[in-house]
N, CA, C and O atoms as CSV, one atom per row, in Angstrom:
chain,resi,resn,atom,element,x,y,z
A,1,MET,N,N,112.653,123.010,93.859
A,1,MET,CA,C,113.137,121.378,93.966
A,1,MET,C,C,114.565,121.067,93.584
A,1,MET,O,O,115.429,121.934,93.450
A,2,SER,N,N,114.694,120.181,93.471
A,2,SER,CA,C,116.053,119.554,93.268
A,2,SER,C,C,115.576,118.111,93.009
A,2,SER,O,O,114.725,117.543,93.693
A,3,LYS,N,N,116.394,117.428,91.651
A,3,LYS,CA,C,116.390,116.263,91.779
A,3,LYS,C,C,118.169,115.797,90.984
A,3,LYS,O,O,119.114,116.455,90.551
A,4,GLY,N,N,117.949,114.751,91.096
A,4,GLY,CA,C,118.990,113.980,90.780
A,4,GLY,C,C,119.526,112.615,90.874
A,4,GLY,O,O,118.580,111.845,91.043
A,5,LYS,N,N,120.855,111.884,90.829
A,5,LYS,CA,C,120.525,110.181,91.115
A,5,LYS,C,C,121.670,109.732,91.445
A,5,LYS,O,O,122.735,110.195,91.035
A,6,ILE,N,N,121.503,108.489,92.461
A,6,ILE,CA,C,122.376,108.117,92.811
A,6,ILE,C,C,122.923,106.490,91.468
A,6,ILE,O,O,122.068,105.759,90.966
A,7,GLU,N,N,124.389,106.343,91.217
A,7,GLU,CA,C,124.364,105.947,90.442
A,7,GLU,C,C,124.813,104.555,91.486
A,7,GLU,O,O,125.277,104.901,92.572
A,8,LEU,N,N,124.722,103.208,91.273
A,8,LEU,CA,C,124.497,102.072,91.642
A,8,LEU,C,C,126.008,101.187,91.836
A,8,LEU,O,O,126.589,101.463,90.786
A,9,GLU,N,N,126.571,100.629,92.323
A,9,GLU,CA,C,127.612,99.631,92.374
A,9,GLU,C,C,126.885,98.629,91.650
A,9,GLU,O,O,125.678,98.666,91.412
A,10,PRO,N,N,127.864,97.544,91.244
A,10,PRO,CA,C,126.824,95.994,91.210
A,10,PRO,C,C,126.246,95.046,92.235
A,10,PRO,O,O,125.428,94.139,92.082
A,11,SER,N,N,126.906,95.499,93.376
A,11,SER,CA,C,126.644,94.509,94.577
A,11,SER,C,C,125.655,94.969,95.353
A,11,SER,O,O,125.259,94.285,96.297
A,12,MET,N,N,124.968,96.515,94.996
A,12,MET,CA,C,124.211,96.941,96.241
A,12,MET,C,C,122.533,96.826,95.130
A,12,MET,O,O,122.170,96.891,93.956
A,13,GLU,N,N,122.150,96.682,96.113
A,13,GLU,CA,C,120.842,96.195,95.679
A,13,GLU,C,C,119.642,97.034,96.239
A,13,GLU,O,O,119.290,96.990,97.417
A,14,VAL,N,N,119.173,97.644,95.473
A,14,VAL,CA,C,118.398,98.229,95.632
A,14,VAL,C,C,117.040,98.580,96.168
A,14,VAL,O,O,116.705,99.689,96.584
A,15,ASP,N,N,116.325,97.536,96.108
A,15,ASP,CA,C,115.460,96.804,96.424
A,15,ASP,C,C,115.875,97.424,98.062
A,15,ASP,O,O,115.573,98.592,98.307
A,16,HIS,N,N,116.489,96.681,99.012
A,16,HIS,CA,C,117.016,96.704,100.115
A,16,HIS,C,C,116.922,97.733,100.611
A,16,HIS,O,O,116.219,97.964,101.595
A,17,LEU,N,N,117.906,98.877,99.769
A,17,LEU,CA,C,118.168,100.434,99.953
A,17,LEU,C,C,116.998,101.079,100.464
A,17,LEU,O,O,117.020,101.616,101.572
A,18,LEU,N,N,115.957,101.067,99.727
A,18,LEU,CA,C,114.854,101.680,99.225
A,18,LEU,C,C,113.696,100.807,100.521
A,18,LEU,O,O,112.596,101.337,100.682
A,19,ASN,N,N,113.982,99.697,101.244
A,19,ASN,CA,C,113.474,99.409,101.987
A,19,ASN,C,C,113.917,100.040,103.546
A,19,ASN,O,O,113.235,100.265,104.546
A,20,GLU,N,N,115.371,100.209,103.260
A,20,GLU,CA,C,116.209,100.527,104.957
A,20,GLU,C,C,115.942,102.055,105.411
A,20,GLU,O,O,115.769,102.543,106.528
A,21,ILE,N,N,115.978,102.694,103.953
A,21,ILE,CA,C,115.423,104.625,103.831
A,21,ILE,C,C,113.312,103.980,104.833
A,21,ILE,O,O,112.728,104.373,105.843
A,22,GLN,N,N,113.108,103.320,104.166
A,22,GLN,CA,C,111.649,103.689,104.521
A,22,GLN,C,C,111.518,102.666,105.880
A,22,GLN,O,O,110.302,102.516,105.993
A,23,LYS,N,N,112.101,101.987,106.832
A,23,LYS,CA,C,112.741,101.309,108.005
A,23,LYS,C,C,112.732,102.360,108.670
A,23,LYS,O,O,111.743,102.650,109.344
A,24,LYS,N,N,113.803,103.132,108.622
A,24,LYS,CA,C,114.051,104.369,108.989
A,24,LYS,C,C,113.928,105.393,109.417
A,24,LYS,O,O,114.488,105.932,110.372
A,25,TYR,N,N,112.646,105.984,108.251
A,25,TYR,CA,C,111.544,106.844,108.591
A,25,TYR,C,C,110.011,106.186,108.647
A,25,TYR,O,O,108.980,106.285,107.980
A,26,THR,N,N,110.364,105.612,109.577
A,26,THR,CA,C,109.070,104.822,109.750
A,26,THR,C,C,107.987,106.009,110.544
A,26,THR,O,O,106.942,106.248,109.940
A,27,ASP,N,N,108.145,106.471,111.388
A,27,ASP,CA,C,107.606,107.713,111.770
A,27,ASP,C,C,107.134,109.377,110.820
A,27,ASP,O,O,106.706,110.312,111.496
A,28,GLN,N,N,107.232,109.482,109.815
A,28,GLN,CA,C,107.164,109.995,108.587
A,28,GLN,C,C,106.002,109.692,107.701
A,28,GLN,O,O,105.537,110.335,106.760
A,29,LYS,N,N,105.541,108.218,108.390
A,29,LYS,CA,C,104.770,107.715,107.107
A,29,LYS,C,C,105.109,107.088,105.906
A,29,LYS,O,O,104.154,106.507,105.392
A,30,PRO,N,N,106.231,107.014,105.255
A,30,PRO,CA,C,106.623,107.175,103.921
A,30,PRO,C,C,105.091,106.294,103.290
A,30,PRO,O,O,104.391,105.463,103.868
A,31,ASN,N,N,104.944,106.989,101.649
A,31,ASN,CA,C,104.179,105.981,100.598
A,31,ASN,C,C,105.300,105.731,99.969
A,31,ASN,O,O,106.356,106.329,99.763
A,32,THR,N,N,104.484,103.932,99.507
A,32,THR,CA,C,105.650,102.932,98.785
A,32,THR,C,C,105.119,103.291,97.792
A,32,THR,O,O,105.642,102.607,96.912
A,33,ILE,N,N,103.897,104.388,97.033
A,33,ILE,CA,C,103.141,103.663,95.536
A,33,ILE,C,C,103.710,103.685,94.819
A,33,ILE,O,O,103.306,103.000,93.879
A,34,ASP,N,N,105.181,104.481,94.565
A,34,ASP,CA,C,106.356,104.641,93.751
A,34,ASP,C,C,107.507,104.975,93.985
A,34,ASP,O,O,108.142,105.916,93.509
A,35,GLY,N,N,107.849,104.118,94.819
A,35,GLY,CA,C,109.462,104.678,95.124
A,35,GLY,C,C,108.994,104.630,96.490
A,35,GLY,O,O,108.346,103.828,97.163
A,36,VAL,N,N,109.411,105.494,96.633
A,36,VAL,CA,C,109.688,105.318,98.496
A,36,VAL,C,C,109.150,107.925,98.438
A,36,VAL,O,O,109.843,108.920,98.227
A,37,LYS,N,N,108.328,107.797,98.618
A,37,LYS,CA,C,108.695,109.521,99.046
A,37,LYS,C,C,108.202,109.668,100.706
A,37,LYS,O,O,107.582,108.767,101.270
A,38,ILE,N,N,108.570,110.892,101.343
A,38,ILE,CA,C,108.405,110.622,102.480
A,38,ILE,C,C,108.889,112.388,102.733
A,38,ILE,O,O,109.985,112.937,102.609
A,39,ASP,N,N,107.229,113.044,103.221
A,39,ASP,CA,C,106.858,114.036,103.877
A,39,ASP,C,C,107.830,114.652,105.281
A,39,ASP,O,O,108.004,114.171,106.401
A,40,PHE,N,N,108.171,115.494,104.852
A,40,PHE,CA,C,108.667,116.405,106.033
A,40,PHE,C,C,107.161,117.106,106.429
A,40,PHE,O,O,106.011,116.824,106.092
A,41,LYS,N,N,107.888,118.430,107.537
A,41,LYS,CA,C,106.936,119.235,107.844
A,41,LYS,C,C,106.777,120.242,106.610
A,41,LYS,O,O,105.703,120.176,106.013
A,42,ASN,N,N,107.526,120.972,106.254
A,42,ASN,CA,C,108.144,121.754,104.966
A,42,ASN,C,C,108.741,121.392,104.165
A,42,ASN,O,O,109.638,122.186,103.884
A,43,SER,N,N,108.721,120.216,103.372
A,43,SER,CA,C,109.792,119.409,102.218
A,43,SER,C,C,109.120,117.881,102.208
A,43,SER,O,O,108.191,117.294,102.763
A,44,TRP,N,N,110.238,117.585,101.167
A,44,TRP,CA,C,109.829,116.073,100.388
A,44,TRP,C,C,110.551,115.586,100.283
A,44,TRP,O,O,111.612,116.193,100.432
A,45,VAL,N,N,110.629,113.977,99.917
A,45,VAL,CA,C,111.943,112.896,98.737
A,45,VAL,C,C,110.966,112.460,98.586
A,45,VAL,O,O,109.927,112.195,99.191
A,46,HIS,N,N,111.676,112.365,97.104
A,46,HIS,CA,C,110.652,110.747,96.598
A,46,HIS,C,C,111.994,109.840,95.720
A,46,HIS,O,O,112.848,110.091,94.870
A,47,LEU,N,N,111.561,108.739,96.496
A,47,LEU,CA,C,113.316,108.017,95.837
A,47,LEU,C,C,112.323,106.901,94.928
A,47,LEU,O,O,111.293,106.357,95.326
A,48,ARG,N,N,112.935,106.769,93.695
A,48,ARG,CA,C,112.592,105.702,93.208
A,48,ARG,C,C,113.040,105.095,91.757
A,48,ARG,O,O,113.296,105.609,90.668
A,49,LYS,N,N,113.006,103.523,92.347
A,49,LYS,CA,C,114.170,103.202,91.392
A,49,LYS,C,C,114.377,103.044,90.278
A,49,LYS,O,O,113.165,103.133,90.085
A,50,SER,N,N,114.943,102.812,88.846
A,50,SER,CA,C,115.138,102.647,87.593
A,50,SER,C,C,114.735,101.579,87.290
A,50,SER,O,O,114.899,101.006,88.367
A,51,ASN,N,N,114.291,100.792,86.591
A,51,ASN,CA,C,113.797,99.613,85.888
A,51,ASN,C,C,114.725,99.575,84.628
A,51,ASN,O,O,114.774,98.467,84.094
A,52,THR,N,N,115.756,100.939,83.824
A,52,THR,CA,C,116.198,100.436,82.529
A,52,THR,C,C,118.000,100.416,83.876
A,52,THR,O,O,118.857,99.533,83.901
A,53,GLU,N,N,117.951,101.682,84.732
A,53,GLU,CA,C,119.727,100.936,84.915
A,53,GLU,C,C,119.814,101.206,86.002
A,53,GLU,O,O,118.894,101.399,86.797
A,54,SER,N,N,121.289,101.271,86.238
A,54,SER,CA,C,121.285,100.930,88.030
A,54,SER,C,C,121.394,102.113,89.086
A,54,SER,O,O,122.420,102.342,89.727
A,55,ILE,N,N,120.113,102.900,89.199
A,55,ILE,CA,C,120.422,104.201,89.838
A,55,ILE,C,C,118.878,103.577,90.418
A,55,ILE,O,O,117.965,102.772,90.231
A,56,ILE,N,N,119.563,104.935,91.475
A,56,ILE,CA,C,117.668,105.690,92.482
A,56,ILE,C,C,117.811,107.148,91.534
A,56,ILE,O,O,118.850,107.692,91.159
A,57,ARG,N,N,116.605,107.500,91.330
A,57,ARG,CA,C,116.506,108.859,91.054
A,57,ARG,C,C,115.855,109.251,92.690
A,57,ARG,O,O,115.153,108.618,93.478
A,58,VAL,N,N,116.609,110.881,92.726
A,58,VAL,CA,C,115.950,111.306,94.161
A,58,VAL,C,C,115.433,113.005,93.781
A,58,VAL,O,O,116.162,113.957,93.502
A,59,TYR,N,N,114.020,112.967,93.884
A,59,TYR,CA,C,113.290,114.191,93.566
A,59,TYR,C,C,113.596,114.702,95.276
A,59,TYR,O,O,114.113,114.062,96.192
A,60,THR,N,N,113.126,115.900,95.252
A,60,THR,CA,C,113.123,116.977,96.819
A,60,THR,C,C,112.433,117.870,96.445
A,60,THR,O,O,112.372,118.192,95.258
A,61,GLU,N,N,111.724,118.496,97.458
A,61,GLU,CA,C,111.224,119.780,97.400
A,61,GLU,C,C,110.837,120.439,98.470
A,61,GLU,O,O,109.771,120.089,98.976
A,62,ALA,N,N,111.686,121.682,99.154
A,62,ALA,CA,C,111.632,122.227,100.105
A,62,ALA,C,C,111.688,123.954,99.808
A,62,ALA,O,O,111.918,124.566,98.765
A,63,SER,N,N,111.436,124.338,100.913
A,63,SER,CA,C,111.018,125.761,101.136
A,63,SER,C,C,112.413,126.226,100.302
A,63,SER,O,O,111.984,126.748,99.273
A,64,SER,N,N,113.529,126.261,100.288
A,64,SER,CA,C,113.860,127.025,99.381
A,64,SER,C,C,114.950,125.780,98.290
A,64,SER,O,O,114.853,124.553,98.339
A,65,GLN,N,N,115.724,126.421,97.570
A,65,GLN,CA,C,116.442,125.392,96.817
A,65,GLN,C,C,117.563,125.151,97.433
A,65,GLN,O,O,118.018,124.040,97.160
A,66,ILE,N,N,118.176,125.767,98.155
A,66,ILE,CA,C,119.560,125.461,98.648
A,66,ILE,C,C,118.746,123.680,99.859
A,66,ILE,O,O,118.852,122.456,99.937
A,67,GLU,N,N,118.298,124.409,100.252
A,67,GLU,CA,C,117.302,122.854,101.350
A,67,GLU,C,C,117.176,122.352,100.013
A,67,GLU,O,O,118.291,122.511,99.515
A,68,ALA,N,N,116.435,121.845,99.191
A,68,ALA,CA,C,115.882,121.119,98.280
A,68,ALA,C,C,117.541,120.619,97.785
A,68,ALA,O,O,117.582,119.390,97.843
A,69,VAL,N,N,118.142,120.879,97.579
A,69,VAL,CA,C,120.234,120.151,96.939
A,69,VAL,C,C,120.110,119.366,98.482
A,69,VAL,O,O,119.892,118.171,98.286
A,70,ASN,N,N,120.181,119.667,99.832
A,70,ASN,CA,C,121.174,119.737,101.234
A,70,ASN,C,C,119.975,118.194,101.375
A,70,ASN,O,O,120.413,117.106,101.748
A,71,LEU,N,N,118.504,118.402,101.008
A,71,LEU,CA,C,117.468,117.662,101.450
A,71,LEU,C,C,118.479,115.897,100.919
A,71,LEU,O,O,118.659,114.766,101.370
A,72,MET,N,N,118.869,116.759,99.685
A,72,MET,CA,C,118.943,115.594,98.095
A,72,MET,C,C,120.023,114.491,98.669
A,72,MET,O,O,119.958,113.268,98.798
A,73,ASN,N,N,121.496,115.888,99.084
A,73,ASN,CA,C,122.675,115.455,99.562
A,73,ASN,C,C,122.341,114.337,100.580
A,73,ASN,O,O,122.569,113.142,100.393
A,74,ARG,N,N,121.559,115.080,102.093
A,74,ARG,CA,C,121.562,114.177,102.596
A,74,ARG,C,C,121.534,112.619,102.238
A,74,ARG,O,O,122.413,111.772,102.393
A,75,PHE,N,N,119.812,112.474,101.532
A,75,PHE,CA,C,119.527,111.280,100.747
A,75,PHE,C,C,120.671,110.221,100.610
A,75,PHE,O,O,120.869,109.275,101.372
A,76,LYS,N,N,121.318,110.527,99.602
A,76,LYS,CA,C,122.049,110.387,98.616
A,76,LYS,C,C,123.152,109.568,99.402
A,76,LYS,O,O,123.695,108.502,99.114
A,77,ALA,N,N,123.336,110.570,100.693
A,77,ALA,CA,C,124.722,109.667,102.004
A,77,ALA,C,C,124.325,108.807,102.131
A,77,ALA,O,O,124.820,107.764,101.704
A,78,GLU,N,N,122.727,108.933,103.098
A,78,GLU,CA,C,122.093,107.373,103.634
A,78,GLU,C,C,121.827,106.847,103.341
A,78,GLU,O,O,121.334,105.964,104.043
A,79,LEU,N,N,121.831,106.726,101.609
A,79,LEU,CA,C,121.011,105.563,100.842
A,79,LEU,C,C,122.198,104.842,100.534
A,79,LEU,O,O,122.130,103.673,100.154
A,80,LEU,N,N,123.910,105.785,100.741
A,80,LEU,CA,C,125.038,104.784,100.142
A,80,LEU,C,C,125.215,104.267,100.847
A,80,LEU,O,O,125.185,103.154,100.322
A,81,ALA,N,N,125.535,104.038,102.354
A,81,ALA,CA,C,125.823,104.219,103.496
A,81,ALA,C,C,124.822,102.947,104.411
A,81,ALA,O,O,125.160,102.201,105.331
A,82,PHE,N,N,123.229,103.138,103.548
A,82,PHE,CA,C,123.159,102.095,103.897
A,82,PHE,C,C,123.376,100.641,102.905
A,82,PHE,O,O,122.849,99.569,103.203
A,83,GLY,N,N,124.313,100.856,101.599
A,83,GLY,CA,C,124.944,100.248,100.636
A,83,GLY,C,C,125.993,99.318,100.898
A,83,GLY,O,O,126.193,98.280,100.267
A,84,ASN,N,N,126.987,99.969,102.357
A,84,ASN,CA,C,128.498,100.012,102.696
A,84,ASN,C,C,128.279,98.511,103.984
A,84,ASN,O,O,129.251,98.086,104.608
């Protein structure tokens, strides 16, 4: 398991970023009950906005620690790309 956060610039709209990720991964049928959770065959990622800070929390789980960290870094990069 791995966890991290993405610090957002003031111009970045958190709901827009999460909606874009949800659209990109429609085939995985994201769960949007508490943020956006995307399940893959051997891993998952859960993205949650903070109500008190300008951040998105990123939680991942995979077969190994390295895979979990790589998955977290991948989603951090994807979210930041949507913000540009």
